[in-house]
C-alpha positions as CSV (number, residue, x, y, z in Angstrom):
1,M,10.1,6.8,-2.1
2,W,9.5,3.3,-1.2
3,D,11.3,0.0,-0.8
4,D,11.4,-2.8,-3.6
5,Q,9.0,-4.5,-1.3
6,F,6.7,-2.7,-1.1
7,E,6.6,-2.5,-4.8
8,Q,6.3,-6.0,-5.6
9,I,3.4,-6.5,-2.9
10,L,1.5,-3.7,-4.0
11,R,1.6,-4.7,-7.9
12,T,0.1,-8.0,-7.1
13,F,-3.2,-6.1,-6.2
14,L,-2.9,-3.8,-9.7
15,P,-4.6,-5.7,-12.0
16,F,-4.6,-2.6,-13.9
17,L,-0.9,-1.8,-14.1
18,P,1.1,-3.5,-16.9
19,P,4.5,-4.9,-16.0
20,Q,6.5,-2.2,-17.6
21,E,4.6,0.1,-16.5
22,P,6.4,3.0,-13.4
23,L,4.4,3.0,-10.2
24,T,4.2,7.2,-9.3
25,T,3.2,7.9,-5.8
26,D,0.1,9.8,-7.2
27,D,-1.0,6.7,-9.2
28,E,-4.5,6.1,-7.9
29,L,-4.7,2.6,-6.5
30,K,-8.8,2.9,-7.7
31,D,-8.1,3.1,-10.9
32,L,-5.3,0.3,-11.3
33,G,-7.7,-2.1,-9.8
34,L,-7.6,-2.1,-6.2
35,D,-11.2,-3.0,-4.6
36,S,-12.5,-3.4,-1.1
37,L,-11.5,-7.3,-1.0
38,G,-7.7,-6.1,-2.5
39,M,-7.6,-3.5,0.0
40,V,-8.3,-6.3,2.7
41,Q,-5.9,-8.7,1.1
42,L,-3.4,-5.9,0.9
43,L,-3.7,-4.6,4.4
44,G,-2.9,-8.1,5.8
45,T,-0.6,-8.9,3.5
46,L,1.7,-5.7,4.1
47,E,1.3,-6.1,8.2
48,D,2.6,-9.1,7.6
49,A,5.5,-8.3,5.5
50,Y,6.4,-5.0,7.9
51,Q,5.1,-6.6,10.8
52,V,3.0,-3.5,11.6
53,R,-0.6,-3.2,12.5
54,F,-2.7,-0.8,10.8
55,R,-4.4,1.5,13.5
56,D,-8.5,2.1,12.6
57,S,-7.5,6.0,12.0
58,A,-5.9,4.4,9.4
59,L,-8.1,2.2,8.2
60,T,-9.8,4.6,5.6
61,M,-10.2,5.0,1.8
62,G,-7.7,8.2,1.7
63,T,-5.1,5.5,3.0
64,F,-5.2,3.3,0.2
65,R,-6.0,6.4,-2.7
66,S,-2.3,6.1,-4.1
67,A,0.8,4.1,-3.6
68,G,2.4,7.6,-2.3
69,T,-0.7,7.9,1.0
70,L,-0.4,4.2,1.3
71,W,3.7,4.1,1.6
72,E,3.3,7.2,4.3
73,T,1.2,5.1,6.5
74,V,3.5,2.5,6.3
75,E,6.5,4.1,6.4
76,G,5.1,5.8,9.2
77,M,4.2,2.8,11.4
78,L,7.6,1.5,10.8
79,Q,9.2,4.9,12.3
80,R,6.8,4.4,15.8
81,T,8.7,0.1,16.0
82,T,12.0,1.3,15.6
83,S,11.4,4.2,18.6
């Protein structure tokens, strides 16, 4: 799964996710309130927090479909920077 920092960041962009409700890998981010402006802000926040850059190929709606797909993208970028 993901680290605590990822979940804390992501939750700030999900206004429809109650604080006590768990975030699962399959949760649709759009259904939890992530809109297009939020995606741009989330992207910048994740890049700063993890010191990575999203490639153009990752800038798709699919990347931001669910918490799981977004974490897979971030995790993949982290692995490239450490190898």
